[in-house]
Each structure stands twice: as structure tokens, then as C-alpha cells.
C-alpha positions as a Markdown table, in Angstrom:
| # | Residue | x | y | z |
|---|---|---|---|---|
| 1 | Unk | 19.2 | 34.4 | -17.6 |
| 2 | Unk | 15.0 | 35.5 | -17.0 |
| 3 | Unk | 12.1 | 35.2 | -18.8 |
| 4 | Unk | 10.7 | 38.6 | -19.6 |
| 5 | Unk | 7.1 | 39.4 | -20.1 |
| 6 | Unk | 6.0 | 42.8 | -21.4 |
| 7 | Unk | 3.1 | 44.7 | -19.7 |
| 8 | Unk | 1.2 | 47.4 | -20.0 |
| 9 | Unk | 2.1 | 48.3 | -16.4 |
| 10 | Unk | 6.1 | 47.5 | -16.9 |
| 11 | Unk | 7.9 | 44.1 | -17.2 |
| 12 | Unk | 7.7 | 40.5 | -15.4 |
| 13 | Unk | 11.1 | 39.0 | -14.9 |
| 14 | Unk | 10.6 | 35.0 | -14.3 |
| 15 | Unk | 13.5 | 33.2 | -13.0 |
| 16 | Unk | 14.1 | 30.0 | -13.9 |
| 17 | Unk | 13.8 | 28.4 | -10.7 |
| 18 | Unk | 10.6 | 29.1 | -10.5 |
| 19 | Unk | 9.5 | 27.8 | -14.0 |
| 20 | Unk | 11.5 | 24.7 | -12.7 |
| 21 | Unk | 9.7 | 24.2 | -9.8 |
| 22 | Unk | 6.7 | 24.8 | -11.1 |
| 23 | Unk | 7.1 | 22.1 | -13.9 |
| 24 | Unk | 8.3 | 19.7 | -11.3 |
| 25 | Unk | 5.4 | 19.9 | -9.4 |
| 26 | Unk | 3.2 | 19.3 | -13.0 |
| 27 | Unk | 5.5 | 16.3 | -13.3 |
| 28 | Unk | 5.1 | 14.2 | -10.5 |
| 29 | Unk | 1.8 | 14.2 | -11.1 |
| 30 | Unk | 1.9 | 12.7 | -14.2 |
| 31 | Unk | 0.9 | 9.2 | -14.9 |
| 32 | Unk | 3.7 | 6.3 | -14.5 |
| 33 | Unk | 6.4 | 8.6 | -13.3 |
| 34 | Unk | 8.0 | 7.7 | -10.4 |
| 35 | Unk | 10.1 | 10.9 | -10.0 |
| 36 | Unk | 13.1 | 12.9 | -10.8 |
| 37 | Unk | 16.9 | 11.6 | -11.0 |
| 38 | Unk | 20.2 | 13.4 | -10.4 |
| 39 | Unk | 22.7 | 11.4 | -11.9 |
| 40 | Unk | 26.5 | 11.4 | -10.5 |
| 41 | Unk | 28.7 | 12.3 | -13.1 |
| 42 | Unk | 31.5 | 10.6 | -11.5 |
| 43 | Unk | 30.2 | 7.5 | -10.6 |
| 44 | Unk | 27.2 | 6.6 | -13.5 |
| 45 | Unk | 24.9 | 6.7 | -10.9 |
| 46 | Unk | 21.4 | 7.8 | -10.7 |
| 47 | Unk | 19.4 | 8.9 | -7.9 |
| 48 | Unk | 15.8 | 9.0 | -7.1 |
| 49 | Unk | 14.9 | 12.8 | -6.0 |
| 50 | Unk | 12.5 | 13.1 | -2.9 |
| 51 | Unk | 9.5 | 15.4 | -3.6 |
| 52 | Unk | 11.1 | 17.6 | -1.3 |
| 53 | Unk | 13.7 | 19.2 | -3.8 |
| 54 | Unk | 11.4 | 19.8 | -7.2 |
| 55 | Unk | 14.7 | 21.5 | -9.2 |
| 56 | Unk | 16.9 | 18.8 | -9.3 |
| 57 | Unk | 16.8 | 17.0 | -12.2 |
| 58 | Unk | 15.7 | 19.6 | -14.1 |
| 59 | Unk | 17.5 | 22.1 | -16.6 |
| 60 | Unk | 15.8 | 25.2 | -17.9 |
| 61 | Unk | 17.0 | 27.5 | -20.6 |
| 62 | Unk | 15.6 | 30.8 | -21.8 |
| 63 | Unk | 16.9 | 31.7 | -24.5 |
| 64 | Unk | 16.7 | 35.5 | -26.3 |
| 65 | Unk | 13.6 | 35.9 | -27.6 |
| 66 | Unk | 11.5 | 34.6 | -24.4 |
| 67 | Unk | 11.5 | 30.6 | -25.6 |
| 68 | Unk | 12.0 | 28.2 | -22.6 |
| 69 | Unk | 14.0 | 24.5 | -23.4 |
| 70 | Unk | 13.1 | 22.4 | -19.7 |
| 71 | Unk | 15.7 | 19.2 | -19.8 |
| 72 | Unk | 14.5 | 16.4 | -17.1 |
| 73 | Unk | 15.4 | 13.5 | -15.8 |
| 74 | Unk | 13.2 | 11.1 | -14.2 |
| 75 | Unk | 12.6 | 7.6 | -13.2 |
| 76 | Unk | 9.9 | 5.5 | -14.9 |
| 77 | Unk | 7.4 | 3.2 | -13.2 |
| 78 | Unk | 7.9 | -0.7 | -13.8 |
| 79 | Unk | 5.4 | -1.8 | -17.1 |
| 80 | Unk | 4.3 | 1.5 | -18.9 |
| 81 | Unk | 4.2 | 2.5 | -22.1 |
| 82 | Unk | 7.2 | 4.9 | -22.0 |
| 83 | Unk | 6.2 | 6.8 | -25.2 |
| 84 | Unk | 3.2 | 7.3 | -23.3 |
| 85 | Unk | 4.4 | 8.6 | -20.4 |
| 86 | Unk | 6.8 | 10.7 | -21.9 |
| 87 | Unk | 4.1 | 12.3 | -23.8 |
| 88 | Unk | 1.8 | 12.6 | -21.7 |
| 89 | Unk | 4.7 | 14.6 | -19.6 |
| 90 | Unk | 5.6 | 16.7 | -22.4 |
| 91 | Unk | 1.4 | 17.8 | -23.5 |
| 92 | Unk | 1.3 | 18.2 | -18.8 |
| 93 | Unk | 4.0 | 21.0 | -18.9 |
| 94 | Unk | 4.0 | 22.2 | -22.0 |
| 95 | Unk | 0.4 | 23.6 | -21.4 |
| 96 | Unk | 0.4 | 24.3 | -17.8 |
| 97 | Unk | 3.6 | 26.0 | -17.7 |
| 98 | Unk | 3.1 | 27.7 | -20.7 |
| 99 | Unk | 0.1 | 29.2 | -19.4 |
| 100 | Unk | 1.3 | 30.2 | -15.9 |
| 101 | Unk | 4.9 | 32.1 | -17.7 |
| 102 | Unk | 3.3 | 33.3 | -20.7 |
| 103 | Unk | 5.7 | 32.7 | -22.6 |
| 104 | Unk | 6.2 | 30.0 | -25.8 |
| 105 | Unk | 8.0 | 26.4 | -24.9 |
| 106 | Unk | 10.5 | 25.0 | -27.9 |
| 107 | Unk | 11.5 | 21.8 | -26.4 |
| 108 | Unk | 11.2 | 19.4 | -23.9 |
| 109 | Unk | 14.0 | 16.8 | -23.2 |
| 110 | Unk | 12.9 | 13.8 | -21.1 |
| 111 | Unk | 15.8 | 11.6 | -20.2 |
| 112 | Unk | 14.6 | 8.3 | -19.3 |
| 113 | Unk | 17.5 | 7.7 | -16.4 |
| 114 | Unk | 15.3 | 4.4 | -14.3 |
| 115 | Unk | 12.9 | 1.8 | -14.1 |
| 116 | Unk | 11.5 | 1.4 | -10.7 |
| 117 | Unk | 8.8 | -1.2 | -9.5 |
| 118 | Unk | 5.5 | 0.4 | -7.4 |
| 119 | Unk | 4.1 | -1.4 | -5.0 |
């Protein structure tokens, strides 16, 4: 489903993939986030995604009342406080996506799929 914003000039429809790309760009800017993860259900492997695949590892759903739910599958840096990193990610994504789209975020779910040592 697409998000819908009503204006005096007409309706604006925002596709879920646009929100996913913007949220993905915001996520990689957050401290402690190494990248997004792709989980293979067949063999249970977690793979770090490259920066050119901004929408993978992110699932966006828009409800009938224009509320957004975002699921992130991320890999964090070794040695960071996971709660602090995820709180920072939630705050940044919530603020930036709401400002960008004009829609409200209902929930952001974060799935930490792995830890990586950064040089």
C-alpha cells in the first residue's frame, strides 16, 4: 500500500520503497550501525549488505490510516552498547522519515542479526 497525503492541490502517494530507501540511508549514518543484514531463511545465514542495496534488510508497511511500521535487520559494531545504538537509530529514523513524508511512524522494529569488528 502507498502512503497518502492530502493537500489543497491534490493527493500525494508515497510508495513503501521510497520510505525504505530513505530510512536505509538514515540508518547507515547512525553511530554503531555497520550495515543492514539479509537473512537467508533456507540456511540461516546472515549476510552484510552493500551500500548500493539500500532497501534490502528493511521492510516498510503502511496501514490504512497512514501509519508506518518499519522493520530493520542490522549488524552492529563490536563493543558498542546495543540499546544505545538502537535507541539512536529509532530516534533518527522516526524524526527524519516523519519530516520527509508527513506521515506518522507507529513502530520501528530492530532485529540485530550480527556483530562485526570494525578496523
